[in-house]
N, C-alpha and C positions, 0 to 999 in steps of 0.2 A: 426410726419411729414416728412417724409425719405426723406433726401436732394436729390437732386437731383447727379445723376453721370456721369465722363465723361468716352463715349462711349470709346469701346475699342478698344484696337489698335490692328493694321492694321496683322492680320493673326490666332487673337484672335480667340477660337473655338468658334463655333457657342451655345447660350445657347439652353439644349433640353428645344422645343417648344416656346422657349423668343427672344425677336428681340433683347437684349440684350447683352454684355456682363457679361466673368463668372465675373465682379464682379459689375455689374448689380444691384441695388436693387429689392429686390423682392415684388413681386405683394402680400402683406402678410394680410390674413383675420379679425389679431389680430393687433389693436395699435402695432408699434414696441418694447415696454419691455418686454411685458406681449411671440413675440413671442424670445424674448433671451431667457426668461425665459424658452419656454418650451425647445428651442434647447437646454443652457445647463439642463435642466431636461430628455431629449433623451441622452446627454453624461453619467449621472450617469449610465441610466440602460441600457444601448451597453456597459461600462467599467469593471458594474457588471457582465454582462456576462462574458465581455470575459475573465471574472475572476480563474470565476465558469472552464468555457470550458478549461482551464488553469490547475487546479487542478484534476482537472475530470482526465485527461490523464497519469496525473503527480499519481495520486492513485490509476488507475484501472491497468496503468505499472507499478508497483509497486506491484502492487497483482498478477496479469499474471503474467508478467516477468522474479521479484524481480529486488534486488536490487538496494533500493529506491534512494540513490547515483547516485544511472550513471542514472537508469530513468530519474530523476528529473533535470541533469545537462545536460541531449538531451532535454527534452520536450523546456530545460529552453533558453536552448543558439540558438534549431535550430527555434523557434520561436520567438526569442526576430533576431536573423537575417529575418528574415520573415517578419518580419513589415521593420524592413526598406528597406525590396525590396515594400513590398506590399505603402509603402510613395513613395518612386516613380515611381511605377507605376499612383500609384493615384493625380501623377501630369501633367499627358493627362485629365485626366477628374474633373478637375474645371471647365468647359465650363458646363459640366453637373453635375452641384453637386448634388440638388434633385434625376434627377433619378438616377444618380448613388448609390447615397446613398444606395437609398430606391432600391438600385436589391445589392447592397452589404450586407446588414440586413439582406435577404431573406434566399443570399445565404450562409451566412457565419449562419440562425439559424436554413440552414440544413444538412448542414456540424455540427455544434460544435451538435444541439443537437445528431444527431443518431450516433457522433464517436463514446459513449462510448458502445451502440450498435453491431454496423459492428465492434467495437476491440476487439468484447468479439466473436463473432461470427467463425469472424477469427483465435481465438486463442483457443473453442475451440471444431470448425467444417475441420482444418486443422493443430494447430499443430503443431498433430500426424505424417502428412506423410512424411514425412522427407524430404529430399534436402532443393530444395526451400521454400516451403513453413512451415518448422520445423518454418523458421524464420521469419513466418506469420507476429507476433505480430506483430515486434521488425520494419518491414518495415509499416508497416500498422501506427503503432508509431510514425514515423518520418514525414511519406505524413502528416498524420492528424493537426499536432505541424508546418509542412511548410503550407496547406493550410489556415488555422488557425490565425499563425502570420504574413500572407501576407496581409489575408479579417480586419483586426485588424486592421494593419499599413497604410491602404487603409482610415478607417475611419475618423483620425486623418485632412489634408490635406480640406476631403471636407467638414468636421462637420466644420473648422476653415472656410473656404471659404460659406460656408451656413450662419456663426455666423456674419461676414465683413458684408452679404450680408442685415441680420434682423437692425442691424446699424451697420455704419462704426465709428470703432473707432482703437486709435490707437496699430498696433499688438502685444508691448509688450501685455501693456490691454487687447485682447483678447488673447493673447495665456496663460494669467494669464486664465484667467474664466475656461478658457477648459481645462486649464488639473489641475484644482485646482481642476473642476467637477468630472474629468474623474481621481484622484485620489481616491478623497470620494467613488463615487460610488466602486472602487476596493478592496474597505476597508467593506463594507459594502456586497463586494458578497465573498470577501475572507473569511469576518464572516459567512456568510450564507452557505457555504456548509459546512464544518465542524459541523457544531452546528443544524441547519437545516434543508435540501439537504438531506448532505449523514445518516445521521439516521432515519429520516424521513421520507424519498419517496429512497434512496436508490442510487445505481451510477446513476442506467440507466434514470429511472421514472426521476429524481433530471437534468440529463442533458438533459430530452427531455422537461420537462418544462423548462427548462430556455434559451431552443432555442424557444420554445411557444411565453415564451415575449418576447424573443430577438422579434423576428417574428413583432410578437402586438408592439409592442410599434416604429420600423422601422418601417412599414406602417403607421403608426397614424402619424408619424413625416410628414412625409411623403407630403401624401397623404392628408391630412389636415391644415398641415399648405402653406405646398409648391402648393400649387395645379395647381396656378392661373398661374404656373410655366410650368406646362406640357400641354402637347401637350394632344387631349380629348385620340388618340392611347399610350402616355404614360402612362397614367395613367389606362389605362383598359391592357394593358401588366402587372403598376408593381401589382394591383388587381389579378389579375390571376395568378400572378408568387406568392405570398402571402396567395392567395385560394391555391396553390396547394400546399406547405410547411407546411400550421397549420393545413392541411387534411390529409398529411404525416407522421407530427407528432405526433398527434391524435392517428394513427392506430394504429403507433408503442407502448405508451403510452400502448392504449387496450388491446394491449396483448402480453406486456412484461412484466409481471407474464408464463404467458404457454412459450413463449420467453425462459425467466432466468430456466425453470423446465425443455426445454429441450435439453439447453446447461449444464446445469450442471448432466445431464447421461447421455451429450455425454462427458463430462467433468471425471469423473467417477462411469459411469457404469448403467445396469439399475438397480441395489439394491440398491441403496440407502432411508436411512434409513427416514432420520434426515437435516435439510436442518435447522442453523439458526445467521442471524452473528448477533453478541453482540455487545458491545461498543468496545473492539476488533480486536475482529476480526471472520471470516466466520469457522462454524465449520459445519462439513459435516459423519454423519453419514451413514457405507455402509456394507449389507451383516449381517451378528446376524442372518436367518432366514433361515430358509427349509436347513440347517446345511453350509448355505455359513459363514466363518467364522468377523469380525466386525474387518474393517476396520474405522479409525479415520482421518480426512482430516482436518487439523488447515490451514488457507489459504490458501489449495489449497498443502497444501503437504502432504503428507504423512506419520504422524504421528508414530499409531499403527499399527501394522497388526497381530490381530491375528492368521494366520496360525503360525505368529514368536513361537508362544506359551512365554514364559516367557526370554528364554536367555539375549535380552539388556536391562531390568529390574536388573534379580537377576547378571546382570556384573556388574552394578552402582553399586547395594546396596551393597550385601554379601561382598563384600573387604572392605568395608568402616568400615560393624558392629561389623570388627574382629576386639573386643578393650569391655571398659565403649562403651555403649550406650544411654542411659538412656532416653538422651533432644535428642531429631533428630530435623533439621530443613532439609524441602524438597521446594531447591528454584525452580518455575515451578512445574511441575507434578500434572496437575491439576486433568490432568484425571485418579488419584487413584490407580495406578497400580505403581507406587515405594513404597506411606504410605502402598500397599498391602503386597510387599517383605520387609517395614521396621519390619512389624507389626509380622513377624512368627518369628521373636526378642525373646527369653525370657528376661524379666525386663526391654523395656520401658515402659518408665514412660509416652512419654510428644510425641507427632509429631506434627509439626508447619509445619501448606503446603502454603507458601508464592507466593500463584498461581495469574497473576498481571489479567487475567480473570473470573471475578467472577462468570459469566456464563456457563462458563468449570465441574469449581466443581461443580453446580446443576447440570448441565446436569449426571454429574456425579457418585453423589449420587442418580437421578432419571431414568435417564433408566436404567430399565429393560441388554438391551445385557449391554451398558459399565455398569451395579454396577457387573452386574453378574464375568468378567472380573476380576475388584477390588476385588471381594468378601467383597462387602459390606465397602471397608475402611470405610467411611464414616462417615457407624453409627456408629464406634468402640469410645471410650469416649474420647480418649487420642489423638482423631485425632483434632484440629482444624487448622480452614485456614483462613489463611492472606492476606485481598488486600491491592495494594494502593504498588507504588515506591518501589525499593526493598533498591535504597539509602538508602531514607526518612525511610524505619523501620530501618534496618541494622547502623543507627546512634544512631538512638531511644533505641535497644536492647545493656543491662549490659553487662559488659567484660562474658567471659566464662561464656554465657548463653547456650554453646552445646556441646555434647558432635561429636555427628558424623553434618555433611551439606554434602547431596547428594543434586550438583549440577543437575537438568535432566532440560539444555535447548538449546535449537535448538541449531544449530551450529556458531559456534561465527563467519562466514561468511556474518550468515542473520544480514542484519543493524540494526534491535531492538536488536538485543541480541549482540550486543558488546563491550557495555558500562560491560556489565555483566561478562564481558571476560576480562575485562581493569587490569590493578594493580591499581588504586587506588580498586576500587571493593571490590578486594582480598585482599586490607589489613585489611575491612571494616571484610569482614568474619574468617580474620588471631583474628583480636579482638576478638571476639566473641566464638571461637571455645577454649571449656577448656588446663591448655594447652599439656593433650595430646591426646585431639577431632585430629580428621583426617576428609578431605576433597574430597571427590569423586566425578574429575567433567568430565563428558561426551564433550570434547571434536572435535569429529568430526572425519572420517575415515583415519585412519593412515596412509592408505595404496595410498588415492588417494589422498589427501593433504594433504602429510606430513610437507609440509612448513608451514600450519594452526594449525597445531594440532602442534608443536616442539616449535610453537609459540605464545600459551598459559602454556608451559612447561617454560617458558624463564620466561614468565608475572608470573609463581606462584614462581618462583623463588626467582626476585624480587623484590615479596609480605614480601620473609621472610618463605615460603611453599616451600622444596623441596618436587619436586612429586618422584614414582616410573608411567612408561606407562607399557600398559597393550592391547592388543588386543582381538575381539574376535571377531571369524567366524559366519556372520551369510548375512540371507538376507537385503535385504534393507529393511529401517523402516520409510525411509526418513527424517529416525529422522539424516540421515546421511550422507542429502543429499551435504553438505562442500560447500556453495554459496548460496548466496538469488536470486534463481531462479524455479523457481516454478515447478511441473513436468507436463510435457507432456500431453495432453487429455485422455483418457483412458486410466487410469496409474490406474485406480481399476480393469477395468478389462481385464487389458493386462495378457499376461504371467507373472509368475511371473523371476524376475531379478537376473542376473546370483551371486552366494553371493560372500561378499562380509565383508569388520572386519568395527566392529562400534571398539573407542577408545576411553578411558580413561587414565586417569591420579588417582593418588593417593600420597594428600593430605599432608604434615602433619610436625609440628617446625622442627624435622628431619624424614630426609627419609622413610617412614615404608618402610615395606614389605608385597604384597599382600598377603593374605591368607584369609582361610576359620574361621570362628566360629568353632569348634567340638561345643561348647554345643549350635547348630543350627542348626535344619532342615535344612536336606538335598537340597541345589539346586538341578531344576527338570535338569540342560541342564548345570552347574558352574561344578568342579571337581578339587582336589588342582590339576591334574597334567595338565589341558586345563591348570589353572589361569599361570601358571609356566611358561607354553607353549608359551602365551600370551608376557607374557612377556619378553622372549626371542626375539621373534618373532617384538614388538614392538622396543626393542633399537636397532635389523639390519637398522629402517629406522632412526633415530637418527638426528636431524642436528644441528648439533654446531652453537653457535656464533649467534645465532638469538637477537634481541631485545626486548624486551623486549613490549606488547602494550598501551597504556595513554589511559586515559577520550580522549587528544588535540592530539595523535599520537598514533589512529588507523592503529594497520598493516593489519589487518584480510581480 
């Protein structure tokens, strides 16, 4: 039995559809204990949905815009700030707690559920226009973070009001119950996003489904449990609003696949041939038909441009192979192109490719265009593909296992790669190298980002591997973006970019002299003269006195 409650003090806003003030007991269709349980269950589900929206924004922004640390910081800080604003704004809705919460959940379901699709659309169709629209994805990211944060923050005061109207209890106990349900729901949402929604539904459909659940639960809680506190007009308005939101989310879900295909063509051009999402990244292959060169994109970044021929991989591999090279380790290089260049050298007995994404290696083995480009390197019995964490693999590798290590990794400025350019990681590589072994590192564009490039050099030296730098002029392959910034839309279909240079470091226990092995087949694009010239050009950009990058203090 609900205890009578004192009338609202003068000046309190009236309840929408009820005669009592903001703290008047609700007229429930169920016992108070059941009603309290249903409110806490609603808190649980809404908290799970809210965290999914948050993680979805972070994940999609990291993929589309780049620099996952920065994007996560922007989303989280803006959202927490906005939650405070939402909590303050919700104080004025205490007298309309039931109706306000219903309207709030409908708005949150629409904004949160559609955020991924709208953010992707802005990136795909406006990111290449320049000017203000070039920052369209960043502007929209902040706008969504603000909007979702305000709506999530406004939930707490309204839910606190509703749970107190179900059954009065001391404020401390009510807050404890409310936040316990909220935090457990956040845990479930946080685990569901990476392990269920993202791998099985993808970012677009996962966000839309979350919005649908959010709308259904919010409407059911208000229209089912608190319907007697609402006027007929309020009930119909909430019912209509939720029906419209659900219809919009359902329509977007049905069109999600067609939308994704159209957006992908806007980003990569019309000749997308393969587009797959593995457990690690999105892989897109374009071209390789009707005479168009094959291009390989990983998470939106152009990693291989077929029109550039062999320039990058010859410059990376051949100087390191001048000397003993029977046992070779390739870090990254899942496309098989570095292995192709290694296998051109006589005397190679073993090539281990340590690739974080086995899906890329499978595609490089079986896709006709990519396997032709790598000259069927994975069909060679000397090549083994190793997967898993590079740190774990190297710790378990015996000392002096390899004569040559080729580091064919994305730039150090890409957050996921930073730890593989650390002093600790290079210390592990030094241990697995033979005493006269050599390490070749792709360190980004020395001309465009000299500080990052020479920080890699300082890190190698700190690990006991003094290096010699060299650059090779070539067109941008996306391997040398130099930062964790995804390329702009229509990059694959755009005119070729202006020439720029790849930067490399050749390291050993004593500083080596970059040269080509006279016993190996002659490279197509690299000559002794161009290699010597590349050493001189890189030396002119040297930045001295830079500190090394470590796991606990990354410098990139």
